[in-house]
C-alpha positions as CSV (number, residue, x, y, z in Angstrom):
1,M,-14.5,-57.9,84.4
2,L,-14.0,-54.2,84.0
3,K,-11.5,-54.5,81.3
4,Y,-13.9,-56.9,79.3
5,W,-16.7,-54.1,79.6
6,W,-14.3,-51.6,78.3
7,L,-13.3,-53.6,75.3
8,V,-17.1,-54.3,74.5
9,K,-17.8,-50.6,74.8
10,K,-14.8,-49.5,72.8
11,D,-15.7,-52.0,70.1
12,K,-19.4,-50.9,69.9
13,L,-18.2,-47.3,69.7
14,Q,-15.7,-48.0,66.8
15,M,-18.4,-49.8,64.9
16,W,-20.9,-46.8,65.5
17,F,-18.4,-44.6,63.8
18,A,-17.5,-47.0,61.1
19,W,-21.1,-47.4,60.0
20,R,-21.5,-43.8,59.8
21,L,-18.6,-42.9,57.7
22,P,-19.5,-41.6,54.0
23,K,-19.3,-44.3,51.5
24,W,-16.7,-42.4,49.4
25,L,-14.3,-42.3,52.4
26,V,-14.6,-46.0,53.0
27,K,-14.1,-46.9,49.3
28,W,-11.1,-44.7,49.3
29,A,-9.5,-46.2,52.2
30,A,-10.3,-49.5,50.7
31,I,-8.4,-48.7,47.5
32,R,-5.5,-47.3,49.5
33,L,-5.2,-50.5,51.5
34,M,-5.2,-52.6,48.3
35,A,-2.6,-50.3,46.6
36,H,-0.2,-50.5,49.6
37,A,-0.7,-54.3,49.7
38,T,0.4,-54.7,46.1
39,T,3.2,-52.2,45.8
40,G,6.8,-52.3,46.9
41,E,8.3,-55.6,48.1
42,Y,4.7,-57.0,47.4
43,S,4.6,-55.9,43.8
44,L,4.5,-59.4,42.4
45,T,1.3,-60.0,44.2
46,S,-1.6,-61.1,42.0
47,V,-4.6,-58.7,43.0
48,P,-7.3,-61.3,42.6
49,E,-5.4,-63.7,44.9
50,L,-4.9,-61.3,47.7
51,T,-7.3,-61.5,50.7
52,A,-8.5,-58.8,52.7
53,M,-6.9,-60.3,55.8
54,D,-3.4,-60.6,54.1
55,A,-3.8,-56.8,52.9
56,L,-4.5,-55.8,56.7
57,K,-1.6,-57.8,57.8
58,R,0.6,-55.9,55.3
59,W,-0.8,-52.7,56.4
60,D,-0.3,-53.5,60.0
61,T,3.4,-54.7,59.4
62,H,4.1,-51.4,57.6
63,L,3.0,-49.3,60.5
64,L,5.4,-51.1,63.0
């Protein structure tokens, strides 16, 4: 029960910060994510066909 409470509080805190970030920073981060997801081994990816979830998976794989 305590673990669930902590996860909920952590999620709410993250969302609180995310909604207060400057728009220019969020835009820059989104562009950076899309650029990463379409370069290197993924350079043949068609940008209009790339989903946000695929881009995030590529980013997570890159960090491991």
